[in-house]
N, C-alpha and C positions, 0 to 999 in steps of 0.2 A: 732646519735651523729652528732654534726656540725664541720665543719672543723678547725673553729676558736679554738675549744677546744685544739686541737693539738698544736698549736702555743703558748698557754699558758704554757704548760709543756716542758721546755727545754730537760729535759732527754727523754721524750717520743718522742719529734720532732728528737732526735738525732737518737734514736733507728729506727724511721720511716725512716730517711734519710740512712740509712745503706742498705736498700733493695730497689731494682729496679724491678718492675712488668712489665713484657711485655705481652702484650695482643696479642694472635695469629690473623693472619688475617683471619683464618676460623670462629673464633667467631664473627667477624665484620658483618658476612654475616646475623646473627640472629637480628642483630638491624635494620635492613630494615624492612619496613612495608610489611603487606601480599600482597598487590598489586603487588608492586616490585619483590617479591620473586616468585609469580605467572607468572608474564611476563617473569623473567629470566628461569623459568621453561619452558615456551613455546618456548622461544628462544633459548633454548640449542640444540645443535646438537644431531641427533639421528642415529643409525644404520640403513643403507638401508637394509630391509629385502629381496629385489629382486636382491642384488649385485653380488651374485654367479649365478644368472640366466642370466642376461644380460651381464655378463663379458664373457661368453662363446659363440661361433659363434652360435651353435644350440640353445642356449638360447635366443640370440638376434633374430634368425629367428623365434622361437616360439612366442616372443612378438610382432612380426609383424603379424603372421598367425592367432593367438587364436582371437584377436579382430575382425578381418575380419570374420573368420568362425562363430563366435558367432552372428554376426549381420546377417549374411546370415540364420544361424538357426532359429533366432528370426523372420525374415521376412516370411520364410516359414511357421513357425509355427501360425503367425497372419494370413496368407492367408488361412491356413488351418482350421482354427477355424471361419473365416468369411465366 
């Protein structure tokens, strides 16, 4: 149907003017293209999985010691293999 057809019928136009349609903002999100939705997905904030670990003092110390200990272990392993 064309929009001009509603203008020709005054009774139909009167009935249509009685109603007001509000489009929710959540549905406006679907009108964006796929690329923009993908970029918004990548840019959305996420929960930090290590937040509980580095918020405590023992977890913070472990976050400093574990990389050093693993580097020493890998170095010793490489020396033993060679």
